N, C-alpha and C positions, 0 to 999 in steps of 0.2 A: 412461104412458110413451110417448114419441114413437116411431113406427115408423121404423126405419132405411131411408133411401131409397137404392136401388141406382142407380148411373149406367147409361147404355146399355151401356158396356163391361162392367161387372159382370154385367148381365143376359145379355149374349151369352155370357160365360164360364160363368155358372151353367147356362144352357140346354145348353151343350156338355158340361159335366161331368155333368149329370143324364142326358143322352142316353147317354153312354158308361157311366155308372153302372148304368143299367138292364140293359145287356148283360152287364156284369161280374157283377152279382148273380146273373143266371141262370146264368152260367158257373161261378161260385163254388159254386152249388148242385150242380153236377155233379162237382166235384173230389173230394168224399168217395167217390163211387162209383168213381172212377178210381184211388184209392189202392190198391185191392186187385188192380189189373190188373198184368200182367207188365211192361208198358212204363211204367206209372205215368202221372201227369198232366202230365209235362213239356212235351210237344209241344202238348197241349191248352191249357195256360196261355200258352205262347208265342203261339199263335193268338189267344187271348183278348186278350192284350196288344196285338198288332198291330191287331186289330179295333177295340179301344177307341181306339187312336190315329187310325185312319181316321175313326171317328165324330166325334171331336173336331175333327180337321182339316177335315172336311167342313162341320161346323156353323160353325166360325170363318171359313172361307173364304167361305161364303155370306153372312155378316154383314159381314165386312171383307175383301173380295177382294184388296186391294192390300197387305195386311200380309204380312210374312215369317214364317218359323217356325224355331225351334230345338227339335227333338224328340228324345227319348231313342232311339227306334227308327230314325227316318228321317234324323236329322241336320239339316243346314241347308237350308232352302228360301228363296231370296231372293225378296222381294216388290218390287213397283213402288214402294211407300212404304218408303224406306230408313231412316226414323226409327222405325218401329214394327215390332215382331215379337213373336210369341207364343212363350213358353218352356213346353214341355209334357212332363210325365211322365204317361203314360196309366195306369200301374199301378205305384205306388210301394209296396214291400213285396211284391215278387213271390214271394219264398221263403215268406212267410207265406201268401199266396194259394195257393201250390203245395201247402202242407201243411194247408190248411183252417183256418188261424189267422185269425180275424177282425180283423186289424190291418193294413189296407192302404187306399190312397186314390188319388184322382186329383188332379193338381196342374196348374194353369194360371196363368201369370203374363204380364203385358203389360209389355214393355220398351220405353221410349221414349227415344231418344237415349242408349242405354246404361244407363238407370236404370229399375229396376222401379217401376211406378207403380200397378199394380193386381194383385190376387192372389186366387185361389180355390183352396181345398183341400177336396175333397168326400169324405166317408166315406159311401158309399151304404148300407152295412149299418145304420148308426145314423141315416141321413138327416140328418147334420150338415154344414151348408155353412159353412165358415170363409171369410171374405172380408174384404178390406181395400183401401183406396185411399190413396195418399199424401196425408197431411195431413187425412184424414177419419176415422181410427180403424179399428179392427178389430172384427169381429162374428162370432158363431156364430149362424147363422140371423139373427134380428133382435135378438139380445142383444149389447150392447157388451162387449167383452173387455178385461181388463187382466191383466198378468202378476202373479204372486203377490207378496205383501209379505214373504215369509220372508227373514230376513237371516242366520240362522245356517247356515253351509255344512254343519255336521255334521248338521243336520236336513233337508237338501235332498233332494228326490226328483229324482234325476239319471238321465237316459237317455244312453247312449253307444252307439256302433257297436261291435259285438262284435269287429271287426277292429282296434279301437283299443286292444287289450290293453296295449301298453307304457305308454300314458298313465295307466293305473290305478295304476302304481307311484308316480307323483307325488301321488296322492290317498290313498295307503295310510293316512296318519294320520287323514284325515277318515273313511275307511271304518271304521277301528277305533273311531272315536268315535261311529259310528252313522249315517253318511250312507247313504241308500238308493240303490242302483244298479240300474238296469234296462237290459236290452238288448232293446228292443222290436221292432227290425227294420223300421222305417218312418220314414225321416228326415222326410218331409213331414208326416205326422201327428204325429210327435214335436214338431216345431216349432209346429204348430197347438196342441198341448197346452200348450206353454210359454206361448204367447200367451193361452190360456184360463186359465192359472194351475193347471192340473192337474199339470204337471211344473214344477219350479223351474229346472232347468238341462238343456241339451242340448249335447253336444259330440262332435266327431269329429276325430281327429288324423291319420288316414290315409285320406282320401277317395279312392274309386276310381270315382266316378260323374262327373257333370257338373253344370252350373248348374241344370238342371231339378230337382235334388234339393233345392235351397235357395232358389231364386228367389222362389217364392210364400211359403214359410214364413218367410223372412227379413223380408219386408215385414209379414207378420202380427205377428211379434214386435215389430218397431219401432213399428208403429201401436198396439200394445197397451202401449206405454210401456216396452218392454224394450230391451235392447242386443244387437246382433249384430256380431261381429267375427271375424277369424281369430285364431289363437293368439298372434299378436304384437300384437294390439290394432288391427290394420289394418281398414279398412272395406271393402276390396275382396275380401271372402271368396268371392265367386262365381268369381273367377279362380284361387283357391287350392285347397289340399288339406285345410284345417282350418277348423273353425267352432266358435264358442262363443256360445250364446244363453242369456240369463238376465235377471233384473231387475238394476238398477244395482248393488245391494249385492253380490249373489252373483257378478255378472260380475267385479267387481273382485277378489274373493277367489279365484275359480277361475282367473282369468287369471294371478294370481301363482303359483299351484301349477303350472298347466299350462305356463307359460313356462319354468319351471325344468326341467320334464321334457323338453320339446321341445328346449331348449337342450342338455341332456346328450346327447340322441339324436343331434343334429347333430354334436356334438363327437366322438362315438364312430364 
């Protein structure tokens, strides 16, 4: 099997994610000890988050000093190169990290002229590097990824954001018929799992974050032959509050169910 070749951009992103990942793994090892303290690990985790962001920003700036940034913690930093910017979530799944739950990741996307063209999502605990480039496929480490081939929505393994509870009402019939629902608490890693075929569907109907939550994961799913839209079927999901990612068959079925739910919600 041919080894997947990473472009210079992907190499830069991988190195930045790995650098931040090493620090986060060390910090994660301390969280369990802090759970028993009176103050808890909240401040510690916030510091770890910011430290990871600085590590990523420093590595990316060193490699591409003219690019701008859109970062969860620091916001927008304009670059001399107006066409390219990094979209970064240094620690997605903060609450999981805070409670010692090993489901969190680092997300870095490269946006060129308003379109995401390269993506990296890194799970440091499992040392799984999910990456993709537009038109060149999606990979976990060096293994090519494709979305699942499952077609029956009743059998789908579906991950949702726990804050999207109203949307579950529209899927009640599928849940009663056996659909598996998970609230895993990490949008970036959930999208990477859809791309890898581990999850069949991921959706959120009430997003409270920003483009950094979906930028890298969206490209991963699309390059793994999946479909990513908002709940109306629109392609500009990064600018909205909803997202639906799945293979082609399940996307069609879930879009039908979720459209009816969000439509009723708007009407009320």
